[in-house]
C-alpha positions as CSV (number, residue, x, y, z in Angstrom):
1,X,25.8,31.6,5.5
2,X,23.4,33.2,2.7
3,X,21.7,36.1,3.5
4,X,18.0,35.8,2.6
5,X,18.6,38.2,-0.3
6,X,21.2,35.8,-1.7
7,X,18.8,32.7,-1.4
8,X,16.2,34.4,-3.1
9,X,17.9,35.5,-6.6
10,X,19.3,31.6,-6.2
11,X,15.2,30.7,-6.0
12,X,14.5,32.4,-8.9
13,X,17.3,31.5,-11.0
14,X,16.3,28.0,-10.4
15,X,12.8,28.2,-10.4
16,X,10.9,31.3,-11.5
17,X,10.3,29.7,-14.8
18,X,7.8,27.1,-13.2
19,X,4.3,28.3,-13.1
20,X,2.6,28.9,-9.6
21,X,-0.8,27.9,-10.6
22,X,-1.1,23.7,-9.9
23,X,-2.9,23.1,-13.2
24,X,-0.8,25.1,-15.2
25,X,2.5,23.7,-13.5
26,X,0.9,19.9,-14.4
27,X,0.7,21.2,-18.1
28,X,4.3,22.6,-17.6
29,X,5.8,19.1,-15.9
30,X,4.0,17.3,-19.1
31,X,5.9,18.9,-21.6
32,X,9.0,19.2,-19.1
33,X,9.1,15.3,-18.6
34,X,8.3,14.6,-22.7
35,X,5.5,12.3,-21.6
36,X,3.5,10.8,-24.0
37,X,0.0,8.5,-23.8
38,X,2.1,5.2,-22.7
39,X,3.7,6.9,-19.8
40,X,0.2,9.1,-18.9
41,X,-1.5,5.6,-18.4
42,X,1.8,4.0,-16.8
43,X,1.0,6.8,-14.3
44,X,-2.6,6.5,-14.1
45,X,-2.2,2.7,-13.3
46,X,0.7,2.9,-11.2
47,X,-1.5,5.9,-9.2
48,X,-4.5,3.7,-8.8
49,X,-2.4,0.5,-7.8
50,X,-0.8,3.0,-5.1
51,X,-4.0,4.0,-4.1
52,X,-6.0,0.6,-3.3
53,X,-2.4,-0.6,-1.9
54,X,-1.4,1.6,0.2
55,X,-3.3,2.5,3.5
56,X,-2.7,4.1,7.1
57,X,-2.9,1.8,10.4
58,X,-3.2,3.6,14.0
59,X,-1.1,4.4,16.5
60,X,-3.4,6.2,19.8
61,X,-1.7,6.4,23.1
62,X,-2.7,8.7,25.9
63,X,0.2,10.1,28.3
64,X,-1.6,11.1,31.7
65,X,0.7,13.9,32.8
66,X,0.8,17.8,32.5
67,X,2.1,18.7,29.1
68,X,5.1,20.1,28.7
69,X,7.4,21.6,25.6
70,X,10.7,20.8,25.4
71,X,13.4,22.5,27.6
72,X,16.1,24.9,26.5
73,X,19.2,22.9,25.0
74,X,22.0,22.7,28.2
75,X,25.5,22.9,27.5
76,X,28.8,21.1,29.5
77,X,32.4,21.1,29.0
78,X,33.1,17.1,27.6
79,X,36.5,17.2,29.2
80,X,36.9,20.1,32.5
81,X,40.5,20.5,32.2
82,X,40.1,22.6,29.1
83,X,39.8,26.3,29.7
84,X,36.6,27.8,29.1
85,X,37.5,29.8,26.0
86,X,39.0,26.7,24.3
87,X,36.2,24.9,24.7
88,X,33.6,27.8,23.0
89,X,36.4,28.1,20.2
90,X,35.9,24.2,19.2
91,X,32.4,22.7,19.6
92,X,33.6,19.3,20.1
93,X,34.5,20.5,23.5
94,X,30.8,21.0,24.2
95,X,28.2,18.5,24.5
96,X,24.6,19.8,24.1
97,X,21.9,18.1,25.5
98,X,18.2,17.9,26.9
99,X,18.0,17.9,30.4
100,X,14.6,15.6,30.1
101,X,15.7,13.8,27.0
102,X,16.8,10.8,28.1
103,X,14.4,10.5,31.1
104,X,11.6,11.0,28.8
105,X,12.5,8.5,26.1
106,X,13.1,5.9,28.5
107,X,9.7,6.3,30.0
108,X,8.2,6.3,26.6
109,X,10.3,2.7,26.0
110,X,9.1,1.2,28.8
111,X,5.5,2.2,28.3
112,X,5.3,0.6,24.5
113,X,6.4,-2.5,26.6
114,X,3.0,-3.0,28.0
115,X,0.6,-5.9,26.8
116,X,-1.4,-3.3,25.0
117,X,1.1,-2.1,22.6
118,X,1.8,-5.8,21.8
119,X,1.0,-5.5,18.1
120,X,3.7,-3.4,17.7
121,X,6.4,-5.6,16.5
122,X,8.7,-3.7,14.9
123,X,9.4,0.3,14.8
124,X,7.2,2.5,12.6
125,X,9.4,3.5,9.8
126,X,6.8,4.7,7.2
127,X,5.7,8.5,6.5
128,X,3.1,9.4,9.3
129,X,0.7,12.3,9.9
130,X,0.9,13.3,13.9
131,X,-1.6,15.0,16.3
132,X,-0.7,16.0,19.7
133,X,-3.9,17.0,21.8
134,X,-2.9,18.7,24.5
135,X,-4.8,19.3,27.7
136,X,-3.3,21.8,30.0
137,X,-5.2,21.9,33.5
138,X,-8.0,24.4,33.9
139,X,-7.3,27.5,35.4
140,X,-8.2,27.3,38.8
141,X,-9.9,30.6,38.9
142,X,-12.4,30.1,36.4
143,X,-15.8,30.0,37.8
144,X,-18.7,26.9,37.5
145,X,-19.8,28.0,33.7
146,X,-16.3,28.8,32.9
147,X,-14.9,25.5,33.7
148,X,-17.5,23.5,31.8
149,X,-17.2,25.7,28.8
150,X,-13.6,24.7,28.9
151,X,-14.1,21.1,29.3
152,X,-16.3,22.0,25.9
153,X,-12.9,23.3,24.3
154,X,-15.3,27.0,24.6
155,X,-12.2,28.3,26.8
156,X,-8.4,27.7,25.4
157,X,-5.4,28.1,26.7
158,X,-3.1,30.8,25.1
159,X,-0.1,30.7,27.7
160,X,3.1,28.9,26.9
161,X,4.4,26.2,26.1
162,X,4.3,27.2,22.3
163,X,3.2,24.7,20.0
164,X,6.4,24.0,18.5
165,X,8.0,23.2,21.4
166,X,5.3,21.0,22.2
167,X,6.0,19.0,18.8
168,X,9.3,18.6,19.5
169,X,9.0,17.5,22.9
170,X,6.7,14.6,22.3
171,X,8.3,13.8,18.6
172,X,11.9,13.2,20.6
173,X,10.0,11.2,23.1
174,X,9.2,8.4,20.6
175,X,12.4,8.3,18.5
176,X,13.9,4.9,18.4
177,X,11.2,3.4,20.4
178,X,8.4,3.8,18.9
179,X,9.2,5.3,15.3
180,X,12.9,5.4,13.9
181,X,13.0,8.9,14.0
182,X,10.9,12.1,13.5
183,X,11.8,12.9,10.4
184,X,9.1,10.6,9.4
185,X,6.5,12.9,10.1
186,X,5.2,14.2,6.5
187,X,1.9,16.4,8.8
188,X,2.0,17.2,12.2
189,X,-0.4,19.0,14.5
190,X,-0.7,20.3,18.0
191,X,-3.2,21.2,20.0
192,X,-3.9,22.9,23.1
193,X,-7.0,22.4,24.9
194,X,-8.0,22.8,28.8
195,X,-9.6,20.0,30.9
196,X,-10.2,18.7,34.8
197,X,-7.8,15.9,34.1
198,X,-4.5,17.0,32.4
199,X,-3.1,14.8,29.4
200,X,-1.7,14.0,26.3
201,X,-3.7,12.3,23.4
202,X,-1.2,11.4,20.6
203,X,-2.7,9.7,17.4
204,X,-0.1,8.6,14.7
205,X,-1.4,7.3,11.4
206,X,1.4,5.3,9.5
207,X,1.6,3.8,5.6
208,X,1.5,0.5,6.0
209,X,4.9,0.2,3.6
210,X,7.1,3.0,2.1
211,X,5.8,4.7,-1.6
212,X,9.6,4.4,-3.2
213,X,13.1,2.0,-3.5
214,X,14.5,5.4,-2.3
215,X,12.9,5.7,0.3
216,X,14.0,2.1,1.5
217,X,17.3,3.0,0.8
218,X,17.4,6.0,3.2
219,X,15.8,4.4,5.9
220,X,17.9,1.1,6.2
221,X,21.0,3.9,6.8
222,X,19.6,3.3,10.4
223,X,17.0,1.2,10.6
224,X,18.0,-2.7,10.6
225,X,14.4,-4.0,10.8
226,X,12.2,-5.5,8.0
227,X,11.3,-2.6,5.1
228,X,8.9,-2.5,2.8
229,X,7.8,-0.7,-0.3
230,X,5.3,-0.7,-3.1
231,X,6.9,-2.5,-5.5
232,X,9.2,-5.0,-4.0
233,X,7.5,-8.0,-4.9
234,X,5.5,-8.8,-1.4
């Protein structure tokens, strides 16, 4: 594995000539791509065409449970007959797994088969913006005033689980039952709040189609459903 110094030196070699300012970078890119008036008109035309065609759809679900983070992975030997030191020297002998991952995934899969979500006729396969609003149980030692203030969002939890563990748990939970994979997430937000009613509110805004054929080819490697992308003729 490369040291940070090596990675930074490599970065400088590749990108030091590119302007850091956004407007300067657009000017640099104009020259670098040898753009002319015809290509500029094409860029503007395609931009507005895509903006008028692409739109976000929304999926919303509430899980009535106490929010959790993703547990630490567990390890087990695939073949118990092998000595432990052999297993440690060869990763093929070791199975890394989440102790709750399968159960969580199956729970979400069953939930999505209810009539409420019948509009989802296929997996989400397009870029997504995700918001996880997690509501932890209001501490019992809060007085009545502070409990009400907590419900209003004034008091917030700063205890574990960490925000990234929360995001990982609920992202993994929806893989291959709601969306193809959590690599689709281009913007993710995790919020931690208090409430007398613990719960997890999940909001997913997803594009109505992919933006490029390159994306479609990537998705089709792991998904057999109908895949639409801008400019596919439909």
